[in-house]
TIRO-2110 file (N, C-alpha, C; in Angstrom, 1 decimal):
// TIRO-2110
0.8, -1.2, 0.0, N, 1, A
0.0, 0.0, 0.0, CA, 1, A
0.9, 1.2, 0.0, C, 1, A
0.5, 2.3, -0.7, N, 2, A
1.3, 3.5, -0.8, CA, 2, A
1.1, 4.3, 0.5, C, 2, A
2.1, 5.2, 0.6, N, 3, A
2.1, 6.1, 1.7, CA, 3, A
0.8, 7.0, 1.8, C, 3, A
0.2, 7.2, 2.9, N, 4, A
-1.0, 8.0, 3.0, CA, 4, A
-0.7, 9.4, 2.6, C, 4, A
-1.7, 10.0, 2.0, N, 5, A
-1.6, 11.4, 1.5, CA, 5, A
-2.0, 12.4, 2.7, C, 5, A
-3.0, 11.9, 3.5, N, 6, A
-3.5, 12.8, 4.5, CA, 6, A
-2.8, 12.5, 5.8, C, 6, A
-2.7, 13.5, 6.7, N, 7, A
-2.2, 13.3, 8.0, CA, 7, A
-3.3, 13.7, 9.0, C, 7, A
-3.7, 12.8, 9.8, N, 8, A
-4.8, 12.9, 10.7, CA, 8, A
-4.5, 13.5, 12.1, C, 8, A
-3.2, 14.0, 12.3, N, 9, A
-2.8, 14.5, 13.6, CA, 9, A
-3.7, 15.7, 14.0, C, 9, A
-3.9, 16.6, 13.2, N, 10, A
-4.8, 17.8, 13.6, CA, 10, A
-6.2, 17.4, 13.8, C, 10, A
-6.7, 16.5, 13.0, N, 11, A
-8.1, 16.0, 13.2, CA, 11, A
-8.2, 15.3, 14.5, C, 11, A
-7.3, 14.4, 14.9, N, 12, A
-7.3, 13.7, 16.1, CA, 12, A
-7.2, 14.7, 17.3, C, 12, A
-6.4, 15.7, 17.2, N, 13, A
-6.3, 16.7, 18.3, CA, 13, A
-7.6, 17.5, 18.4, C, 13, A
-8.1, 18.0, 17.3, N, 14, A
-9.3, 18.8, 17.4, CA, 14, A
-10.5, 18.0, 17.9, C, 14, A
-10.6, 16.7, 17.5, N, 15, A
-11.8, 15.9, 17.9, CA, 15, A
-11.5, 15.2, 19.2, C, 15, A
-10.3, 15.3, 19.7, N, 16, A
-9.9, 14.6, 21.0, CA, 16, A
-10.3, 13.1, 20.9, C, 16, A
-10.1, 12.6, 19.7, N, 17, A
-10.3, 11.1, 19.5, CA, 17, A
-11.8, 10.7, 19.5, C, 17, A
-12.7, 11.7, 19.5, N, 18, A
-14.2, 11.4, 19.5, CA, 18, A
-14.5, 11.0, 18.1, C, 18, A
-15.0, 9.7, 17.9, N, 19, A
-15.3, 9.3, 16.5, CA, 19, A
-16.4, 10.1, 15.8, C, 19, A
-17.4, 10.5, 16.6, N, 20, A
-18.4, 11.3, 16.0, CA, 20, A
-17.9, 12.7, 15.4, C, 20, A
-17.1, 13.3, 16.2, N, 21, A
-16.5, 14.6, 15.7, CA, 21, A
-15.5, 14.3, 14.6, C, 21, A
-14.8, 13.3, 14.6, N, 22, A
-13.9, 12.9, 13.5, CA, 22, A
-14.7, 12.7, 12.3, C, 22, A
-15.8, 12.0, 12.4, N, 23, A
-16.6, 11.7, 11.2, CA, 23, A
-17.2, 13.0, 10.7, C, 23, A
-17.6, 13.9, 11.5, N, 24, A
-18.2, 15.2, 11.1, CA, 24, A
-17.2, 15.9, 10.1, C, 24, A
-15.9, 16.0, 10.5, N, 25, A
-14.9, 16.7, 9.7, CA, 25, A
-14.6, 15.9, 8.4, C, 25, A
-14.6, 14.6, 8.6, N, 26, A
-14.3, 13.7, 7.4, CA, 26, A
-15.4, 13.8, 6.4, C, 26, A
-16.6, 13.8, 6.8, N, 27, A
-17.8, 14.0, 5.9, CA, 27, A
-17.7, 15.4, 5.2, C, 27, A
-17.4, 16.4, 6.0, N, 28, A
-17.3, 17.7, 5.4, CA, 28, A
-16.3, 17.7, 4.2, C, 28, A
-15.1, 17.1, 4.5, N, 29, A
-14.1, 17.1, 3.5, CA, 29, A
-14.6, 16.3, 2.3, C, 29, A
-15.2, 15.1, 2.5, N, 30, A
-15.7, 14.3, 1.4, CA, 30, A
-16.7, 15.0, 0.6, C, 30, A
-17.5, 15.9, 1.2, N, 31, A
-18.5, 16.6, 0.4, CA, 31, A
-18.0, 17.8, -0.3, C, 31, A
-17.1, 18.6, 0.4, N, 32, A
-16.6, 19.8, -0.1, CA, 32, A
-15.6, 19.7, -1.2, C, 32, A
-14.6, 18.9, -1.0, N, 33, A
-13.5, 18.8, -2.0, CA, 33, A
-13.9, 18.4, -3.4, C, 33, A
-14.7, 17.3, -3.5, N, 34, A
-15.1, 17.0, -4.9, CA, 34, A
-15.8, 18.1, -5.6, C, 34, A
-16.7, 18.8, -4.9, N, 35, A
-17.4, 20.0, -5.5, CA, 35, A
-16.4, 21.0, -6.0, C, 35, A
-15.5, 21.4, -5.1, N, 36, A
-14.5, 22.4, -5.4, CA, 36, A
-13.6, 22.0, -6.5, C, 36, A
-13.3, 20.7, -6.5, N, 37, A
-12.4, 20.1, -7.6, CA, 37, A
-13.1, 20.2, -8.9, C, 37, A
-14.4, 20.0, -9.0, N, 38, A
-15.1, 20.1, -10.2, CA, 38, A
-15.1, 21.5, -10.7, C, 38, A
-15.4, 22.5, -9.8, N, 39, A
-15.3, 23.9, -10.2, CA, 39, A
-13.9, 24.3, -10.7, C, 39, A
-12.9, 23.7, -10.0, N, 40, A
-11.5, 24.0, -10.4, CA, 40, A
-11.2, 23.5, -11.8, C, 40, A
-11.7, 22.3, -12.1, N, 41, A
-11.6, 21.8, -13.5, CA, 41, A
-12.2, 22.7, -14.5, C, 41, A
-13.4, 23.2, -14.2, N, 42, A
-14.1, 24.1, -15.1, CA, 42, A
-13.3, 25.4, -15.3, C, 42, A
-12.8, 26.0, -14.2, N, 43, A
-12.0, 27.2, -14.3, CA, 43, A
-10.7, 27.0, -15.1, C, 43, A
-10.1, 25.9, -14.9, N, 44, A
-8.9, 25.6, -15.6, CA, 44, A
-9.2, 25.4, -17.1, C, 44, A
-10.2, 24.7, -17.5, N, 45, A
-10.5, 24.5, -18.9, CA, 45, A
-10.9, 25.8, -19.6, C, 45, A
-11.4, 26.8, -18.8, N, 46, A
-11.7, 28.1, -19.3, CA, 46, A
-10.5, 29.1, -19.2, C, 46, A
-9.4, 28.6, -18.8, N, 47, A
-8.2, 29.4, -18.6, CA, 47, A
-8.5, 30.6, -17.7, C, 47, A
-9.3, 30.4, -16.7, N, 48, A
-9.7, 31.5, -15.8, CA, 48, A
-8.8, 31.5, -14.6, C, 48, A
-7.6, 32.1, -14.8, N, 49, A
-6.6, 32.0, -13.7, CA, 49, A
-7.1, 32.6, -12.4, C, 49, A
-7.8, 33.7, -12.4, N, 50, A
-8.3, 34.3, -11.2, CA, 50, A
-9.2, 33.3, -10.4, C, 50, A
-10.1, 32.7, -11.1, N, 51, A
-11.0, 31.8, -10.5, CA, 51, A
-10.2, 30.5, -10.0, C, 51, A
-9.2, 30.1, -10.8, N, 52, A
-8.4, 29.0, -10.4, CA, 52, A
-7.7, 29.3, -9.0, C, 52, A
-7.2, 30.5, -8.9, N, 53, A
-6.5, 30.9, -7.7, CA, 53, A
-7.5, 31.0, -6.5, C, 53, A
-8.7, 31.5, -6.8, N, 54, A
-9.7, 31.7, -5.7, CA, 54, A
-10.2, 30.3, -5.2, C, 54, A
-10.4, 29.4, -6.2, N, 55, A
-10.9, 28.0, -5.8, CA, 55, A
-9.8, 27.3, -5.0, C, 55, A
-8.6, 27.4, -5.4, N, 56, A
-7.5, 26.8, -4.7, CA, 56, A
-7.4, 27.4, -3.3, C, 56, A
-7.5, 28.7, -3.2, N, 57, A
-7.5, 29.3, -1.9, CA, 57, A
-8.6, 28.9, -1.0, C, 57, A
-9.8, 28.7, -1.6, N, 58, A
-11.0, 28.3, -0.8, CA, 58, A
-10.8, 26.9, -0.2, C, 58, A
-10.0, 26.1, -0.8, N, 59, A
-9.7, 24.7, -0.3, CA, 59, A
-8.6, 24.7, 0.7, C, 59, A
-7.9, 25.8, 0.9, N, 60, A
-6.7, 25.8, 1.7, CA, 60, A
-7.0, 25.3, 3.2, C, 60, A
-8.1, 25.7, 3.8, N, 61, A
-8.3, 25.3, 5.2, CA, 61, A
-8.4, 23.7, 5.3, C, 61, A
-9.1, 23.1, 4.4, N, 62, A
-9.2, 21.6, 4.5, CA, 62, A
-7.9, 21.0, 4.1, C, 62, A
-7.2, 21.5, 3.1, N, 63, A
-6.0, 20.9, 2.7, CA, 63, A
-4.9, 21.0, 3.9, C, 63, A
-4.9, 22.1, 4.5, N, 64, A
-3.9, 22.3, 5.6, CA, 64, A
-4.4, 21.5, 6.8, C, 64, A
-5.7, 21.5, 7.1, N, 65, A
-6.2, 20.7, 8.3, CA, 65, A
-5.9, 19.3, 8.2, C, 65, A
-6.0, 18.7, 6.9, N, 66, A
-5.8, 17.3, 6.7, CA, 66, A
-4.3, 17.0, 6.3, C, 66, A
-3.5, 18.0, 6.4, N, 67, A
-2.0, 17.8, 6.3, CA, 67, A
-1.6, 17.3, 4.9, C, 67, A
-2.3, 17.7, 3.9, N, 68, A
-1.9, 17.2, 2.5, CA, 68, A
-0.8, 18.1, 2.0, C, 68, A
0.4, 17.7, 2.4, N, 69, A
1.6, 18.5, 2.2, CA, 69, A
1.9, 18.8, 0.7, C, 69, A
1.7, 17.7, -0.1, N, 70, A
2.0, 17.9, -1.6, CA, 70, A
1.1, 19.0, -2.2, C, 70, A
-0.2, 19.0, -1.8, N, 71, A
-1.1, 20.0, -2.3, CA, 71, A
-0.7, 21.4, -1.8, C, 71, A
-0.3, 21.5, -0.5, N, 72, A
0.1, 22.8, 0.0, CA, 72, A
1.3, 23.4, -0.8, C, 72, A
2.2, 22.5, -1.2, N, 73, A
3.4, 23.0, -2.0, CA, 73, A
2.9, 23.5, -3.3, C, 73, A
2.0, 22.8, -4.0, N, 74, A
1.5, 23.2, -5.3, CA, 74, A
0.7, 24.4, -5.2, C, 74, A
-0.2, 24.5, -4.2, N, 75, A
-1.0, 25.6, -3.9, CA, 75, A
-0.2, 26.9, -3.7, C, 75, A
0.9, 26.8, -3.0, N, 76, A
1.7, 28.0, -2.7, CA, 76, A
2.4, 28.4, -4.0, C, 76, A
2.8, 27.5, -4.8, N, 77, A
3.5, 27.9, -6.1, CA, 77, A
2.5, 28.6, -7.0, C, 77, A
1.3, 28.0, -7.1, N, 78, A
0.3, 28.6, -8.0, CA, 78, A
-0.2, 30.0, -7.4, C, 78, A
-0.4, 30.1, -6.1, N, 79, A
-0.8, 31.4, -5.5, CA, 79, A
0.1, 32.5, -5.8, C, 79, A
1.4, 32.2, -5.8, N, 80, A
2.4, 33.2, -6.0, CA, 80, A
2.6, 33.6, -7.5, C, 80, A
2.4, 32.6, -8.4, N, 81, A
2.7, 32.9, -9.8, CA, 81, A
1.6, 32.7, -10.7, C, 81, A
0.3, 32.7, -10.2, N, 82, A
-0.8, 32.4, -11.0, CA, 82, A
-1.0, 33.4, -12.3, C, 82, A
-0.5, 34.6, -12.2, N, 83, A
-0.6, 35.5, -13.3, CA, 83, A
0.4, 35.3, -14.4, C, 83, A
1.6, 34.7, -14.0, N, 84, A
2.7, 34.6, -14.9, CA, 84, A
3.1, 33.2, -15.3, C, 84, A
2.6, 32.2, -14.6, N, 85, A
3.0, 30.9, -15.0, CA, 85, A
2.4, 30.6, -16.4, C, 85, A
3.3, 30.0, -17.2, N, 86, A
2.8, 29.5, -18.6, CA, 86, A
1.6, 28.6, -18.4, C, 86, A
0.6, 28.7, -19.3, N, 87, A
-0.6, 27.9, -19.3, CA, 87, A
-0.3, 26.4, -19.1, C, 87, A
0.6, 25.9, -19.8, N, 88, A
1.0, 24.5, -19.8, CA, 88, A
1.4, 24.1, -18.4, C, 88, A
2.2, 24.9, -17.7, N, 89, A
2.6, 24.7, -16.4, CA, 89, A
1.4, 24.8, -15.4, C, 89, A
0.6, 25.8, -15.6, N, 90, A
-0.7, 25.9, -14.8, CA, 90, A
-1.5, 24.7, -14.9, C, 90, A
-1.7, 24.2, -16.1, N, 91, A
-2.5, 23.0, -16.3, CA, 91, A
-1.9, 21.8, -15.6, C, 91, A
-0.6, 21.6, -15.8, N, 92, A
0.0, 20.5, -15.2, CA, 92, A
0.0, 20.6, -13.7, C, 92, A
0.2, 21.7, -13.1, N, 93, A
0.2, 21.9, -11.6, CA, 93, A
-1.2, 21.7, -11.1, C, 93, A
-2.2, 22.3, -11.7, N, 94, A
-3.5, 22.1, -11.2, CA, 94, A
-4.0, 20.6, -11.3, C, 94, A
-3.6, 20.0, -12.4, N, 95, A
-4.0, 18.6, -12.6, CA, 95, A
-3.3, 17.7, -11.5, C, 95, A
-2.1, 18.0, -11.2, N, 96, A
-1.3, 17.3, -10.2, CA, 96, A
-2.0, 17.5, -8.8, C, 96, A
-2.4, 18.7, -8.5, N, 97, A
-3.2, 19.1, -7.3, CA, 97, A
-4.5, 18.3, -7.3, C, 97, A
-5.2, 18.2, -8.4, N, 98, A
-6.5, 17.5, -8.4, CA, 98, A
-6.3, 16.0, -8.2, C, 98, A
-5.2, 15.5, -8.7, N, 99, A
-4.9, 14.0, -8.5, CA, 99, A
-4.7, 13.7, -7.0, C, 99, A
-3.9, 14.6, -6.4, N, 100, A
-3.7, 14.4, -4.9, CA, 100, A
-5.0, 14.5, -4.2, C, 100, A
-5.8, 15.5, -4.5, N, 101, A
-7.1, 15.7, -3.8, CA, 101, A
-8.0, 14.5, -4.0, C, 101, A
-8.0, 13.9, -5.2, N, 102, A
-8.8, 12.7, -5.5, CA, 102, A
-8.3, 11.5, -4.6, C, 102, A
-7.0, 11.4, -4.5, N, 103, A
-6.5, 10.3, -3.6, CA, 103, A
-6.9, 10.6, -2.2, C, 103, A
-6.8, 11.8, -1.8, N, 104, A
-7.2, 12.2, -0.4, CA, 104, A
-8.7, 11.9, -0.1, C, 104, A
-9.5, 12.2, -1.1, N, 105, A
-11.0, 11.9, -0.9, CA, 105, A
-11.1, 10.3, -0.8, C, 105, A
-10.4, 9.6, -1.5, N, 106, A
-10.5, 8.1, -1.4, CA, 106, A
-10.0, 7.7, 0.0, C, 106, A
-8.9, 8.2, 0.5, N, 107, A
-8.5, 7.9, 1.8, CA, 107, A
-9.5, 8.3, 2.9, C, 107, A
-10.1, 9.5, 2.7, N, 108, A
-11.1, 9.9, 3.7, CA, 108, A
-12.3, 9.0, 3.6, C, 108, A
-12.7, 8.5, 2.5, N, 109, A
-13.9, 7.6, 2.3, CA, 109, A
-13.6, 6.3, 3.1, C, 109, A
-12.3, 5.8, 3.0, N, 110, A
-12.0, 4.6, 3.7, CA, 110, A
-12.0, 4.8, 5.2, C, 110, A
-11.5, 6.0, 5.6, N, 111, A
-11.5, 6.3, 7.0, CA, 111, A
-12.9, 6.4, 7.6, C, 111, A
-13.8, 7.0, 6.8, N, 112, A
-15.2, 7.1, 7.2, CA, 112, A
-15.7, 5.7, 7.4, C, 112, A
-15.5, 4.8, 6.5, N, 113, A
-16.0, 3.4, 6.6, CA, 113, A
-15.4, 2.7, 7.8, C, 113, A
-14.1, 2.9, 8.0, N, 114, A
-13.5, 2.2, 9.2, CA, 114, A
-14.1, 2.8, 10.5, C, 114, A
-14.2, 4.1, 10.6, N, 115, A
-14.8, 4.7, 11.8, CA, 115, A
-16.2, 4.2, 12.0, C, 115, A
-17.0, 4.2, 11.0, N, 116, A
-18.4, 3.8, 11.1, CA, 116, A
-18.5, 2.3, 11.6, C, 116, A
-17.6, 1.5, 11.0, N, 117, A
-17.6, 0.1, 11.4, CA, 117, A
-17.2, -0.1, 12.9, C, 117, A
-16.2, 0.7, 13.3, N, 118, A
-15.8, 0.7, 14.7, CA, 118, A
-16.9, 1.1, 15.6, C, 118, A
-17.6, 2.2, 15.2, N, 119, A
-18.8, 2.6, 16.0, CA, 119, A
-19.8, 1.5, 16.1, C, 119, A
-20.1, 0.9, 15.0, N, 120, A
-21.1, -0.2, 15.0, CA, 120, A
-20.7, -1.3, 15.8, C, 120, A
-19.4, -1.7, 15.7, N, 121, A
-18.9, -2.8, 16.5, CA, 121, A
-19.0, -2.5, 18.0, C, 121, A
-18.7, -1.3, 18.4, N, 122, A
-18.8, -0.9, 19.8, CA, 122, A
-20.3, -0.9, 20.3, C, 122, A
-21.2, -0.6, 19.4, N, 123, A
-22.6, -0.6, 19.8, CA, 123, A
-23.1, -2.0, 20.2, C, 123, A
-22.6, -3.0, 19.5, N, 124, A
-23.1, -4.4, 19.6, CA, 124, A
-22.2, -5.3, 20.5, C, 124, A
-21.1, -4.7, 21.0, N, 125, A
-20.3, -5.5, 22.0, CA, 125, A
-20.8, -5.4, 23.4, C, 125, A
END
């Protein structure tokens, strides 16, 4: 299995290990990130650099909270150079960011399933 993309340290600290609180934040991520990713794809295909920057910025809290370091690096590079980066590099960077986010959503979905199963298991023990 490959190295995890997300780091749950901040989530564990904020939720104090409470599975219900953890699930709340995981579900938020799972709902928000795919929607914003779809909007980002549209903005990229329209070469709308300003909207690309805004959308990436709007995802920053979730990306940082879930410790997705690779996305943070790409986000910072795009935020600083969004006006001057060649379109090909913009496309490549945003697509790389989207790939990481897609993997993160997959990880979050698995974590949700695991936490739900643990909660169910505790109910019946």
